[in-house]
N, C-alpha and C positions, 0 to 999 in steps of 0.2 A: 504494500500500500504506500502511496506517495505521501510524503510529509506536506502539510499545508503551511505555506508561508504567506506573509502579507507585508507589503511595504507601506509604512505609515504615510498618509497624505500630508501630514503636518510637518514632520521632521525628517522623513526619509529613512527612519530606522527599520531594519528587517525584523519583523515579529514572527517568531517560530516556536515560541516557548510560552507556557503559562505565566512565567515570571515577567514576561514582557508586557503583560496586560494588567489592567486594573478593572475590577468589576464593581460597578455602582449599583447598589441595591436601592429599594425605596419605591420602585414603580412595579407595575404588573409584570413586566419583563425586565430582566437586568440589562443594563447598557454597559458596554465594554469600551475602555479607553486605552490608548497607548500610555504606558507607564512613564515615558520620557516627557511627552509634551501634552498629554491629556486630550489628544484629538480622538474623536469617536471612531471606533473600529466597527465595521459591519458585524451584526450579531452572528450571522451564519458562519463567517470566517473565524470570529473569535471563539465560538463554541467548538469548532473543529480543532483549533489550536489548543484550547484548554484541555481537550480530552486526549491529546497525543501523549504517548509515552515520552518522558523527558530525555532519555538516552538512546532512543531508537535511531538507527542509521538506515539509509536506503540500501 
């Protein structure tokens, strides 16, 4: 299975690990943000990244 990665629209950081994301609670659905610049990350992409094994290699 291919690893999901995402390039942040705000700062250009490569997000490929749950540690790169910040989850904001408080609404019906959680919203995800880049940990570096707090730009919103699409939920579908963020959920995939958050469920990946941290040390998996391709």
